[in-house]
N, C-alpha and C positions, 0 to 999 in steps of 0.2 A: 474492366470490372475491378481489377486489383489496384488501379492507379492510386486511389485515395484510401485504400485499406491500411489500417495500422494494427499491429498485434496488441493483445491485452496481456500485460505482464503482471503477474500477481505481486502484490506488495505485502510482506509479512510483518508481524508485530501486532501488539494489541490483543484484545480478547473478544470483545463483543462483535467486531467485524471481521474476525479471522477468516481468511479465505474469500472475502467478498470485496476487497479493495484492489483495484488494478490501475496500473499506469497505462495510458493510451496516448502515445506521442508525448506532448508536453502537458498533458492533463492527468488528473487522478479521478477515478470514478468510484463513488462510495454509495452505500445504501442511504436513503433518506430516513430520518427519524422524526418522531413527533415534535422535537424541539429544533429541527433543522433550520426553520425560518429565523429563529433567534440567532443561531450561530452565523447564518448567512448575513444577517444585518450587521453583526459585529465585524465580520470580515470586510463587508462593503465600507463600513466606517473606517477601518484601518487603512484601506486603500485610499479613501478620500482624504485622509490626513497625511498621506505620504509615507505610511509605515510599510516598508517593503520587506519585512522580516516575518511574513505570514503568507499562507496561500491566498489566492484571489478566488472569489466565488464567480464561476463562469456560466452557471445555469444548470438545467436538468437535461440529460440526454434522452434519446428515444426509448431507452429501457427504464426510464424513470429514476435514474441514478443522479446523485449530486455530482456536478463537475467542478473540480478545483484545479487551479494551476499547479503543475508539478514543481516542487522546490528542489533544484539540483543540489547535491552534496551528500553527506553521509550522516544518517541517524545512527546513534550508538546502540547497537544490539550485541547480545552475547555471541561469541566471546568478545569482551570489551577490549579494544585496542589500548595499549598502555598509554598512548599519548592523550586519550580521552579522560584519563584518570589523574592527569597532572593538575597542579594548582593553577597553571595558566589556562587550561580548559575550563576549570571551575570558575575562575574569575570572569571569563568571557560569557558564561551562562548567566551570572549575576547581572552583568552589564546589559545583556540582551533582555532579561526579564524586566529590568527597570525601564528600558526603552519601550517595551510593550505597555507597561502600566502608564507611562506618560502619554502614549498614543490613545489608549483606551479611556483615559480619564475624562474625555469630553463626550463619551458615548452614553446615551440614555437607555438603560435596559428596561425601563418601565413598561413599554408597550408589548413586550414579548413574553412568551412562555419559555421558561428555562428548566434545565435539569435541577435536581436538588441543590440548594445553596448550603454553604458552610453555616455553622452555628451563628446566631445573631451577634455574639460578641466579636466575631471576626468578619463582619460585613460593614463596609463603609460606603457602598454605592458603586464602586468600580467593579467591572466584570473581570474576575480572576480566571486564569487559565484552568486552574485546579488539578492539572495532571502534567506538571513539567518533568516527567520521567526522562530517563536517558534516551529512550527511543522516540521521544517527541521533540527532540532538539536536533536541528540539522547543522552540521559543521562543514566549513570549507577552509582549507589550509589550516586545519586544527583550531579554528576559532568558531564559536557558536554564532550562527548567522540568521537562524529562523526558528520559530516555534511552529509545530504542526499539531494536528489532531486536537481540535477545540471542542470535542464532543461533550466534555464535562464542564465546559465554561459556564459560569453563572454568576449572579451578583455575589461578590465576596470582598476581598480586600488585598492590598499589597502585602500586608503581613501574612495572610494566609498562603499566598503563592510563595513567598520567601521561605516560610516554614516548610512547605511541601518540597520545594526544590532543595533546600539545605538537608532535609531529612533523607532525600533520595540520593543526592549527589555526594554528601560528606563521606559515607552514609552514616546515619545515626542508628547503629545497631551494635550488638555485641561483637567483640573482636573475633570470636570463634566463627561468626557468620560472615566475616570479611576475608576473602581468600585472594586478595590482590594487594598492590602496593599501597592502598589506602589504609590497610590494617594498622592500628595503633595511632592513626592520625585523624580520626573522625572529629574529635572536638576542635582540633586546630583548624581543620578544613571548614567546620561549622562556623567558627568565628571569621575565617577568611571570607566565606560567602556573604555573611551578614555585613561585614565591613565593605566588601566590594560593591554590594548593592547600595549601601549608604543608609541603612535603616537606623533611625534615631528615635529619641524620646520615648513616648509611651509604647510605641510598637516594639521597640527593642526590649522593654521590660516585660512585655507580654509574649516574647518569642518562645520561651520554653513551654508555656501553656498552649500556645498555638501548635507547636510540634506534636504534643501529646494528643490534642484534639484532632489534628490532621490525620494522625495515624489511625485513630479509631474511626473517623469519618470515612476514610478511604476504604477501610475494611468493611464498613457497613455497606458502601456502594457495591463492593464485590459480593458480599453476602446476599444483598437484595437481588443481584443478578442471578445468583444460584437459586434463590427461592422462586424466582420467576421462570424457573425451568429453562434456563439458557441451554440450547442444544448446540454442541460443537458442529461446525460445518466441515464435512470431509471434503478433501480436495485431492485430485490426482492429475496425472499427466498422460502422455500418449500410451503408456504401458497398460492402461485399462480401456483403450479404444477398441474393444472387441466385445461381442455379446457373451463371450465366455465369462467376462467379469460379472455380468448380471446372473448368469447361470450358477456361478460359485457363490456370489454374495446374496442372492435371493432378494427378498423385499428390502434388505438393508441397503441395496444399491440405489434405491429411490432417493433423489435429492442430492446425490454426490455430484460435485462440480468437477469438471475436467477441462484441461487445455489441450488442444490438438489442432492440426491443420484444418482449414475450412473444408466443409463436407463437399467433396468433388461430385458426389452423386446428385447434388442439386444444380450442377452446371448444365446449361443447355447443350454445350458442345459434347458433354459426356453421355447424353441420353441414349444414343445407339449402343454404345459399349455397355452401359448399365443394363439395357434391355437384353443384350446378348448374354451377359452373365446370369441374369435372372431366369432366362430360358433354360439355363443349365442348372437351375436350382441354387445359384450362388448369389448371396447378397454381397456386393463389392464394398464392404465397410472398411473402416480403418485405413490401412496403408495400401489396399489393393489397387485403387486407381492411381495412387501416386507411383506405385511400382510400374503400372502400365505406362504412365507418362514418362518415366525414366527410360523405358524401352523405346518409346517413340522418339525421344530426344537422341538416344544413342544411334538409332537407325538413321535418323536424318543427319546427324553429325558425320556418320561414316559416309553417307551419300555425298554430302557437301565436301568432305575431305577427299573423296574418291580413294579412300583407303580404310583399312581396318587396323592400321598400325595404332597402338594405344596412344602414342604421343601425338600423332596427327589428329586423332579423334578428340583427345583432351584439349588441344589448342583450339579446335573448332567449337567445342562445347563452350569454351570461355569467351569466344569472340562473336558468336552468331546467336540468332533468335530462332525458336522452333515452334511450329504450330502443333499443339497437343490438345488433349481433352480438357486441360486446365486453361486453355487459351494460349496466347503467345508467352513463352517462358524463355529465360536465359539463366546463365550461371555467372557468378562473380569469380574473381581470381582464385578464391579458395575452393571453388567448386560448389558453393552453396547456391541453391536455387533462389532467384530474385523474386519469385512469387511470395505471397504472404506467409508468415510463420505460424502464428497460433491465434485461435479464437476460443471463446468460452462455450462449454456445453454443460448440460445437466442431464443426468440419468433419470428416466421415468419409465416404469412398466417394461423394463427389459431393453429399452433403446435409449440412445443419447441423441440430443438435438439442441439447437440454440435455445437459450432461455426465452420464454415468452415475455 
């Protein structure tokens, strides 16, 4: 049963999808949006023209989530590593952005419904990323290698993306608001980014206006999200895998997401033990059956070792397999169980279960 199971690892960053994006093996699972089809078409075009610096659209999973390829590397999140704020890193972002625009230049956005576009003055037919923030750029070996999170992508322009990226990466803000090595260097880094991208002619002359409009436009996007009553998604781990959480939180527990081990109560092998617990008025939730499994494994290891010497039992635990209510389990050299790690749950009406 566990052979093909893969844990869901939360991926943090962003706002609208906070707590709802997970890495599963070499894929990323994300909620679908009204404009997802447009983004998927763009990603499929990028793949078709050989642009390998963006995720690949892989389909929709059984839970109705968008599946994208996972892009290995490091996205830049706080606290920012000092190397990510160097001129070398900045230049690599400009080069990456230009390569994206070259790949997207042959894509026709007309048949699709997109998120809001930039002002008409800053639209030239190309689909701009629109959110080249630090956490949407993946680095490997301290070089920008991929753009991720195309949720805001829409018909815009090269100029618009360059203005957005320069504003965020320079960054173009008051010195008092810059608390790292970029302080006092914003304008120099701004010029460096524009030069590294290779912006010329009319676009270069419009750059300052584009930066100002981009600032206002992005804040309008955030404001609209607030006006639409965006509700933060609460997310917890195994520490709330008990009905005591719902007793304390009351109705506020409904909808809270949680990662924890697969529910052992649902396993056929565990049915007799679950029934025995319930006969005694005990719901074997949370870690109960995992503790039971640990005792089973210890007992079998002692029998196989023909000893209760801790070292002998430890050696046997790390080299043998054991029949338990979780099925056949084993342990690696560190002593970690080789059965699955975590899955996603949602709290509802005082209980937690897999999302429907």
